[in-house]
C-alpha positions as CSV (number, residue, x, y, z in Angstrom):
1,M,7.7,-17.4,-6.5
2,T,10.5,-19.5,-8.0
3,Q,11.1,-23.1,-7.3
4,A,14.0,-22.2,-5.1
5,N,11.8,-19.9,-3.1
6,S,9.2,-22.6,-2.5
7,A,11.4,-25.6,-2.0
8,G,14.4,-24.0,-0.4
9,R,18.1,-24.1,-1.3
10,R,20.9,-26.3,0.0
11,G,24.1,-24.3,0.7
12,R,27.7,-25.4,1.1
13,S,27.1,-26.2,4.8
14,G,24.5,-28.8,3.8
15,K,21.7,-27.0,5.6
16,T,18.6,-26.1,3.7
17,T,17.8,-22.4,3.7
18,E,14.8,-20.5,2.4
19,T,14.6,-17.3,0.4
20,V,11.6,-15.3,1.6
21,G,9.5,-13.4,-0.9
22,L,7.3,-10.4,-0.3
23,R,3.5,-11.0,-0.3
24,P,1.3,-8.3,-2.0
25,V,0.1,-7.0,1.4
26,Q,3.7,-6.5,2.4
27,V,4.5,-4.7,-0.8
28,A,1.4,-2.5,-0.2
29,W,2.6,-1.5,3.3
30,L,6.1,-0.8,2.0
31,A,4.8,1.4,-0.8
32,G,2.5,3.1,1.7
33,S,5.5,4.1,3.8
34,V,7.1,5.8,0.7
35,F,3.7,7.5,0.0
36,I,3.5,8.8,3.6
37,V,7.0,10.3,3.9
38,S,6.5,12.0,0.5
39,A,3.0,13.3,1.5
40,G,4.5,14.6,4.8
41,Y,7.0,16.7,2.9
42,G,4.3,18.0,0.5
43,A,1.9,18.7,3.3
44,L,4.2,21.1,5.3
45,L,5.5,23.0,2.3
46,P,2.4,25.1,1.5
47,V,1.8,26.2,5.1
48,L,5.5,26.7,6.0
49,P,5.8,30.3,4.8
50,A,3.0,31.5,7.0
51,W,4.4,29.6,10.0
52,L,7.9,31.1,9.5
53,A,6.4,34.6,9.1
54,S,4.7,34.2,12.5
55,M,8.1,33.3,14.0
56,M,9.8,36.4,12.5
57,P,7.5,39.4,12.8
58,G,8.4,42.2,10.5
59,V,10.4,40.1,8.0
60,N,9.4,40.6,4.4
61,A,8.1,37.9,2.1
62,K,11.4,37.7,0.2
63,E,13.3,36.8,3.4
64,V,10.6,34.2,4.3
65,G,10.9,32.7,0.9
66,R,14.6,32.4,1.3
67,H,14.2,30.5,4.5
68,V,11.7,28.1,2.9
69,G,14.3,27.4,0.2
70,F,17.0,26.8,2.8
71,L,14.8,24.5,4.8
72,S,14.2,22.4,1.7
73,G,17.9,22.3,1.2
74,V,18.5,21.3,4.9
75,Y,15.9,18.5,4.5
76,A,17.7,17.2,1.4
77,A,21.0,17.5,3.2
78,G,19.6,15.2,5.9
79,V,18.7,12.6,3.3
80,L,22.2,13.0,1.7
81,L,24.0,12.3,5.0
82,G,21.6,9.6,6.2
83,A,21.1,7.5,3.0
84,P,24.6,5.9,2.8
85,L,24.8,5.4,6.5
86,W,21.4,3.7,6.8
87,G,22.2,1.6,3.7
88,M,25.3,0.2,5.2
89,V,23.7,-0.5,8.5
90,S,20.7,-2.2,6.9
91,D,23.1,-4.5,5.0
92,R,24.6,-5.6,8.3
93,F,21.7,-5.6,10.7
94,G,18.6,-6.2,8.5
95,R,16.4,-3.9,6.5
96,G,13.1,-4.4,8.4
97,R,14.6,-3.2,11.7
98,I,16.1,-0.1,10.1
99,L,12.9,0.7,8.2
100,I,10.9,0.7,11.5
101,L,13.6,2.7,13.2
102,G,13.4,5.3,10.3
103,L,9.7,5.6,10.7
104,V,10.0,6.0,14.4
105,G,12.5,8.8,13.9
106,Y,10.4,10.4,11.3
107,V,7.3,10.5,13.5
108,V,9.2,11.8,16.6
109,S,11.0,14.5,14.6
110,L,7.6,15.8,13.4
111,L,6.1,15.8,16.9
112,L,9.0,17.6,18.4
113,L,8.2,20.6,16.3
114,L,5.0,20.9,18.3
115,I,7.0,21.7,21.5
116,P,7.1,25.5,21.8
117,A,10.7,25.5,23.1
118,L,11.9,23.7,20.0
119,A,9.7,25.5,17.5
120,S,12.1,28.4,17.0
121,L,13.6,29.2,13.6
122,W,16.8,27.3,14.3
123,G,14.9,24.5,16.0
124,V,12.9,24.1,12.8
125,Y,16.1,23.9,10.8
126,A,17.6,21.3,13.1
127,L,14.4,19.2,13.1
128,R,13.8,19.4,9.4
129,A,17.4,18.1,8.9
130,T,16.6,15.3,11.4
131,T,13.4,14.4,9.5
132,G,15.4,14.1,6.3
133,F,18.0,12.0,8.0
134,F,15.3,9.5,9.1
135,V,13.4,9.6,5.8
136,A,16.7,8.3,4.4
137,A,16.2,5.2,6.4
138,V,12.8,4.7,4.7
139,V,12.9,5.3,1.0
140,P,16.2,3.5,0.0
141,V,15.7,0.7,2.5
142,V,12.2,0.0,1.0
143,A,13.8,-0.1,-2.4
144,A,16.4,-2.5,-1.2
145,L,13.8,-4.7,0.5
146,V,11.7,-4.9,-2.6
147,A,14.7,-5.6,-4.8
148,E,16.1,-8.3,-2.5
149,H,12.8,-10.2,-2.0
150,T,11.2,-9.9,-5.4
151,P,11.6,-12.3,-8.4
152,E,13.3,-10.5,-11.3
153,K,10.2,-10.9,-13.5
154,Q,8.2,-8.8,-11.1
155,R,10.9,-6.4,-10.1
156,A,10.3,-3.8,-12.8
157,R,6.6,-3.5,-12.0
158,R,7.2,-3.2,-8.3
159,F,9.8,-0.5,-8.8
160,A,7.4,1.4,-11.1
161,W,4.8,1.0,-8.4
162,L,7.1,2.5,-5.7
163,G,7.8,5.4,-8.0
164,A,4.1,6.0,-8.6
165,M,3.4,5.9,-4.8
166,S,6.1,8.5,-4.2
167,L,4.6,10.8,-6.8
168,L,1.0,10.2,-5.5
169,G,2.3,11.1,-2.0
170,F,3.7,14.4,-3.2
171,L,0.3,15.1,-4.9
172,F,-1.6,14.1,-1.8
173,G,0.6,16.4,0.4
174,P,-1.3,19.7,-0.6
175,T,-4.6,17.8,0.1
176,L,-3.4,16.9,3.5
177,S,-2.3,20.5,4.0
178,A,-5.9,21.7,3.1
179,V,-7.3,19.3,5.6
180,A,-4.9,20.7,8.2
181,N,-6.2,24.2,7.4
182,G,-9.7,23.0,8.3
183,V,-9.0,20.9,11.4
184,G,-6.2,23.1,12.9
185,P,-8.4,25.4,14.9
186,W,-10.7,22.5,15.9
187,M,-7.7,20.5,17.1
188,A,-6.3,23.4,19.2
189,D,-9.8,24.6,20.2
190,A,-8.5,28.1,19.5
191,A,-8.9,31.0,17.1
192,P,-7.3,30.6,13.7
193,S,-3.6,31.6,13.5
194,S,-0.9,31.3,10.9
195,A,0.9,28.6,12.9
196,L,-2.1,26.2,13.4
197,P,-2.3,24.8,9.9
198,A,1.4,23.9,10.0
199,K,1.0,22.2,13.4
200,A,-2.1,20.3,12.2
201,A,-0.1,19.2,9.2
202,L,2.6,17.9,11.4
203,V,0.1,16.0,13.6
204,L,-1.6,14.4,10.6
205,S,1.7,13.4,9.0
206,A,2.9,11.9,12.3
207,L,-0.4,9.9,12.7
208,L,-0.1,8.5,9.2
209,G,3.6,7.7,9.8
210,G,2.7,5.9,13.0
211,A,0.0,3.9,11.2
212,M,2.6,2.8,8.6
213,M,5.1,1.9,11.3
214,L,2.6,-0.3,13.1
215,G,1.4,-1.9,9.8
216,L,5.0,-2.8,8.8
217,A,5.8,-4.1,12.2
218,W,2.8,-6.4,12.0
219,T,3.2,-7.6,8.4
220,L,6.9,-7.9,7.8
221,P,8.1,-11.2,9.3
222,A,11.5,-11.4,11.0
223,S,12.6,-13.9,8.4
224,L,12.9,-11.0,5.9
225,D,15.9,-9.8,8.0
226,A,17.5,-13.2,8.1
227,R,20.7,-13.4,6.0
228,T,20.0,-17.1,5.4
229,G,20.4,-18.1,1.8
230,V,22.0,-14.8,0.9
231,Q,25.6,-15.9,1.3
232,D,25.0,-19.0,-0.9
233,K,23.6,-16.8,-3.7
234,P,26.1,-15.9,-6.4
235,V,27.2,-12.3,-6.2
236,G,25.6,-10.3,-9.0
237,S,26.8,-7.0,-10.5
238,V,24.9,-3.8,-11.0
239,Q,23.6,-3.4,-14.5
240,G,25.7,-0.5,-15.7
241,H,28.6,1.1,-13.8
242,P,27.5,2.2,-10.3
243,A,29.3,5.5,-10.7
244,A,27.5,6.3,-13.9
245,L,24.1,5.6,-12.2
246,L,25.1,7.9,-9.3
247,W,26.1,10.7,-11.7
248,L,22.9,10.3,-13.7
249,S,20.7,10.3,-10.6
250,G,22.4,13.4,-9.2
251,M,22.3,15.3,-12.5
252,V,18.6,14.5,-13.2
253,M,17.6,15.6,-9.7
254,F,19.7,18.7,-10.1
255,V,17.8,19.6,-13.2
256,L,14.4,18.6,-11.8
257,A,14.9,20.7,-8.6
258,G,16.0,23.7,-10.6
259,F,13.1,23.2,-13.1
260,E,10.4,23.0,-10.4
261,L,11.9,26.0,-8.5
262,G,11.9,27.9,-11.8
263,I,8.2,27.3,-12.3
264,V,7.5,28.8,-8.9
265,L,9.8,31.8,-9.4
266,Q,8.3,32.5,-12.9
267,G,5.0,32.9,-11.2
268,Q,6.4,35.5,-8.9
269,Q,8.5,37.4,-11.5
270,S,6.0,37.5,-14.3
271,S,2.8,39.5,-14.1
272,A,1.3,37.4,-16.9
273,Q,1.7,34.2,-14.8
274,S,-0.1,33.9,-11.6
275,S,0.8,31.8,-8.6
276,R,-2.2,29.6,-9.4
277,Q,-0.8,28.8,-12.8
278,A,2.5,27.9,-11.2
279,A,0.6,25.5,-8.9
280,I,-1.2,24.0,-11.8
281,M,2.1,23.5,-13.6
282,L,3.6,21.8,-10.6
283,A,0.6,19.5,-10.4
284,E,0.9,18.8,-14.1
285,C,4.6,17.9,-13.5
286,S,3.7,15.3,-10.9
287,L,0.7,13.9,-12.9
288,V,2.8,13.4,-16.1
289,M,5.5,11.7,-14.1
290,L,2.8,9.5,-12.5
291,V,1.5,8.6,-15.9
292,V,4.9,7.6,-17.1
293,N,5.4,5.4,-14.0
294,A,2.0,3.8,-14.6
295,M,3.0,3.1,-18.2
296,L,6.2,1.4,-17.0
297,F,4.1,-0.5,-14.5
298,I,1.5,-1.7,-16.9
299,T,3.6,-2.5,-20.0
300,S,6.8,-3.8,-18.3
301,L,8.9,-1.6,-20.7
302,L,11.8,-1.8,-18.3
303,E,12.1,-5.5,-19.1
304,K,11.4,-5.3,-22.8
305,I,13.5,-2.3,-24.0
306,S,17.2,-1.6,-23.4
307,A,17.9,0.7,-20.5
308,R,20.2,2.8,-22.8
309,I,17.3,3.5,-25.1
310,L,14.9,4.4,-22.3
311,I,17.4,6.7,-20.6
312,G,18.4,8.3,-24.0
313,A,14.7,8.9,-24.8
314,G,14.0,10.4,-21.4
315,L,17.1,12.8,-21.6
316,L,16.1,13.9,-25.1
317,L,12.5,14.6,-24.0
318,A,13.6,16.6,-21.0
319,I,16.1,18.6,-23.2
320,I,13.4,19.5,-25.7
321,G,11.0,20.4,-22.9
322,L,13.5,22.8,-21.2
323,T,14.3,24.3,-24.6
324,V,10.6,25.0,-25.2
325,L,10.4,26.7,-21.8
326,A,13.4,28.9,-22.5
327,A,12.2,29.9,-26.0
328,D,8.6,30.9,-25.3
329,R,6.7,32.1,-22.2
330,S,3.1,31.9,-23.6
331,D,0.8,29.6,-21.6
332,A,0.4,26.9,-24.2
333,W,4.2,26.5,-24.8
334,M,4.9,26.6,-21.1
335,Y,2.4,23.8,-20.4
336,L,3.9,21.8,-23.3
337,G,7.5,22.3,-22.0
338,V,6.5,21.3,-18.5
339,S,4.9,18.1,-19.9
340,L,7.9,17.1,-22.0
341,T,10.4,17.8,-19.2
342,S,8.3,15.9,-16.7
343,A,7.9,13.0,-19.0
344,G,11.6,12.8,-19.7
345,T,12.8,13.0,-16.1
346,G,9.9,10.7,-15.1
347,L,11.2,8.1,-17.5
348,V,14.9,8.2,-16.5
349,L,14.5,8.0,-12.7
350,P,12.7,4.6,-12.5
351,V,15.2,3.1,-15.0
352,I,18.1,4.2,-12.6
353,A,16.4,2.5,-9.7
354,Y,15.7,-0.7,-11.7
355,L,19.3,-1.0,-12.8
356,A,20.6,-0.4,-9.3
357,A,18.2,-3.2,-8.1
358,S,20.5,-5.8,-9.8
359,A,23.2,-5.3,-7.1
360,S,24.0,-8.3,-5.0
361,P,21.9,-8.7,-1.8
362,Q,25.0,-8.0,0.3
363,K,25.4,-4.5,-1.3
364,L,21.8,-3.5,-2.0
365,G,21.6,-1.2,1.0
366,V,24.8,0.6,0.1
367,V,23.7,1.0,-3.6
368,M,20.3,2.3,-2.8
369,G,21.6,4.5,-0.1
370,G,24.2,5.9,-2.5
371,L,21.4,6.6,-5.1
372,A,19.4,8.4,-2.4
373,A,22.4,10.4,-1.4
374,A,23.2,11.4,-5.0
375,S,19.6,12.5,-5.5
376,G,19.7,14.5,-2.3
377,L,22.9,16.2,-3.3
378,G,21.5,16.9,-6.8
379,Q,18.3,18.3,-5.3
380,T,20.2,20.5,-2.8
381,L,22.6,22.0,-5.4
382,G,19.8,22.3,-8.0
383,S,17.6,24.3,-5.7
384,A,20.5,26.6,-4.8
385,A,21.7,27.0,-8.4
386,G,18.1,27.4,-9.7
387,G,17.4,30.3,-7.3
388,W,20.6,32.1,-8.5
389,L,20.0,31.3,-12.2
390,F,16.4,32.5,-12.3
391,G,17.3,35.6,-10.3
392,A,19.8,36.5,-13.0
393,Q,18.5,35.0,-16.2
394,A,14.8,34.6,-15.7
395,H,13.1,32.1,-18.1
396,L,16.4,31.7,-20.1
397,S,17.6,29.7,-17.1
398,F,15.6,26.8,-18.4
399,G,18.0,26.7,-21.3
400,W,21.0,26.6,-19.1
401,L,19.5,23.6,-17.2
402,T,19.8,21.5,-20.4
403,L,23.6,21.5,-20.1
404,P,23.8,18.7,-17.5
405,L,21.3,16.6,-19.5
406,V,23.3,17.1,-22.7
407,L,26.4,16.0,-20.9
408,M,24.8,12.8,-19.7
409,L,23.4,12.1,-23.2
410,V,26.9,12.5,-24.7
411,L,28.2,10.1,-22.1
412,L,25.4,7.7,-22.8
413,L,26.3,7.6,-26.5
414,T,30.1,7.5,-26.1
415,R,30.4,5.1,-23.1
416,P,27.8,2.3,-23.9
417,R,29.4,-0.2,-21.5
418,S,28.5,2.0,-18.5
419,W,24.8,1.2,-19.3
420,S,24.9,-2.4,-20.4
421,V,24.7,-5.7,-18.5
422,N,28.1,-7.2,-18.1
423,G,28.8,-10.9,-18.9
424,G,28.8,-12.1,-15.3
425,A,25.5,-10.5,-14.4
426,L,23.9,-11.7,-17.6
427,A,25.0,-15.3,-17.0
428,T,23.7,-15.2,-13.5
429,R,20.3,-14.0,-14.7
430,Q,20.1,-16.5,-17.5
431,Q,21.0,-19.5,-15.4
432,P,18.0,-21.8,-15.4
433,I,16.6,-23.4,-12.2
434,G,18.5,-26.5,-11.5
435,K,22.0,-27.4,-10.5
436,R,24.9,-25.0,-11.0
437,P,28.4,-26.4,-12.0
438,D,29.4,-26.6,-8.3
439,G,26.4,-28.8,-7.6
440,E,24.2,-26.2,-5.8
441,V,20.6,-25.5,-6.6
442,S,20.2,-22.2,-8.4
443,S,17.1,-20.0,-8.6
């Protein structure tokens, strides 16, 4: 904690204000909330097709698969609509309150799916959109809280930690789904049915979400919501042009959504590739991204290497990986392509979040909400475009997915100012602890 954090700061009004930092236990609960909402999404996905099939007797597997894709898009659309709204509201009324409200909405929207009158096909659509809407009050608000109350020298590691927890949650989701398969009949005290695992997954996800909600309510002090000291802090600028970060986030998520959908569809279209292999490749994707986040966490590369270099390297790795996937369908080359693509996208996304964290405290919620919205839009469009592409072009569609990344790489090389620290922000960061020219204490 800096000297200003420990000793306080005297503003223009003459009153001493205190900037509150996050303790490790608070960071752990915040990261846990990101983990839980990610796990909740991953837990329902494997058992969703059987649940939908039980709602629509006589419908073929292709139709069920289409509804699963649409439900994923509806969830992402909820995030897209909610993220900017919650970001603006958190800037005005305090992030801790909005975070707790988001978790309450997340838990309630899951439990409502257990009510038979609401568990129709269209009820599932509406409630999945609602869940995404409230998740948008969790992930970007957590990122804004961590950015606002973390010293800059610790920020890179904490953001890498948040990214790793999100990926771990997605990996944990299928495990939670497997547990739901086992405890579903026991919870309902009934014979096994296709709907019970989904309902058990909803209950387990809601219980974990409730635990996170209570833990955060207990550990986050009200002072984290206080705006004291913020107005006296010089307004910083986002490292890099905000529009460039939004475009990059949307494009990378577009490609990532299409890439992951392509892996699943390849397993269905190719007799040489089983669904088990597709599942292994998806797990490989998450594990590689997790390793990249761990590398950023351990080595502090975000602080040591230029953001342009890291983004360029990530885009190049992803382009090579997708090219490998398009060129050869043998197992060895497919696994290599998946690893390279995952490593590339897993390198770019934490850099985007780290750059956005340099926004002024008054705008952090809006910036983080905008990033979440851009990611949600990219994910929604990527899923839709990926389904169409792989239906028409099969594995060659991996090659078409390189085009957005090539475009961003060209912009990265031709517009360097969009990815560099401007003079004002740099001066703010390099100002030592002591008195600023106007006589105020700086941190």
